[in-house]
C-alpha positions in Angstrom: 0.0 0.0 0.0 1.3 3.4 -0.9 1.6 5.8 2.0 1.0 9.5 1.4 2.5 12.3 3.5 -0.6 13.7 5.0 1.2 15.8 7.7 0.5 19.0 5.8 -3.2 18.1 5.6 -3.2 17.4 9.4 -1.5 20.7 10.1 -3.8 22.6 7.7 -7.0 21.4 9.3 -5.6 21.9 12.8 -4.3 25.5 12.1 -7.6 26.5 10.5 -9.7 25.0 13.2 -11.6 22.8 10.8 -11.4 19.6 13.0 -11.1 19.1 16.7 -7.6 18.1 17.7 -8.5 14.6 18.9 -10.3 13.8 15.6 -7.4 14.8 13.3 -5.8 11.4 13.3 -9.1 9.8 12.2 -9.5 12.3 9.4 -5.9 11.6 8.2 -6.7 7.8 8.3 -9.8 8.3 6.2 -8.0 10.3 3.6 -5.2 7.8 3.5 -7.8 5.1 2.9 -9.4 7.2 0.2 -6.2 7.8 -1.6 -5.2 4.1 -1.5 -8.6 2.6 -2.2 -9.0 0.3 -5.2 -11.7 2.2 -7.0 -13.0 1.2 -10.5 -10.8 2.5 -13.3 -13.8 4.1 -15.0 -14.1 6.5 -12.1 -12.2 9.6 -13.3 -13.8 12.8 -11.8 -13.2 13.7 -8.2 -16.9 13.7 -7.4 -17.2 10.2 -8.9 -14.2 9.0 -6.9 -15.8 10.3 -3.7 -19.1 8.6 -4.5 -17.3 5.4 -5.3 -15.4 5.6 -2.0 -18.7 6.2 -0.2 -20.2 3.2 -1.9 -17.2 1.1 -0.9 -17.5 2.1 2.7 -21.2 1.7 2.9 -20.8 -2.0 2.1 -18.7 -2.5 5.3 -21.1 -3.7 8.0 -18.7 -2.9 10.7 -18.8 0.9 10.0 -21.4 3.0 11.9 -23.2 5.8 10.2 -21.1 8.4 12.1 -17.9 6.8 10.8 -19.2 6.9 7.3 -20.1 10.6 7.8 -16.7 11.3 9.3 -14.9 9.6 6.4 -16.8 11.6 3.8 -16.2 14.9 5.7 -12.5 14.0 5.8 -12.3 13.4 2.1 -14.3 16.5 1.2 -12.1 18.6 3.4 -9.0 17.1 1.8 -10.3 17.4 -1.8 -12.4 20.6 -1.7 -10.6 22.7 0.9 -7.0 21.5 1.4 -6.0 20.6 -2.2 -7.8 23.6 -3.7 -6.2 26.0 -1.2 -2.7 24.7 -1.2 -2.0 24.1 -4.9 0.0 27.4 -5.2 1.7 27.3 -1.8 
């Protein structure tokens, strides 16, 4: 499994007060899972990738609704806020 350096993401969400400190490791874990998930090759747009990830997670009976919500919020923060705001840094 490829490991991504998500320390800048963790720092960003902490510094901007987007996530409570004790939840940051979980957000990082969800983003790592998203980035390394084996999603269908036909999924090309970011929105489709997020939807495919949600579908993948929703099939896991061990996940509670709040965990699925947290996973999707983490991915949305990563894709829509962090990546978009740090491209030119």
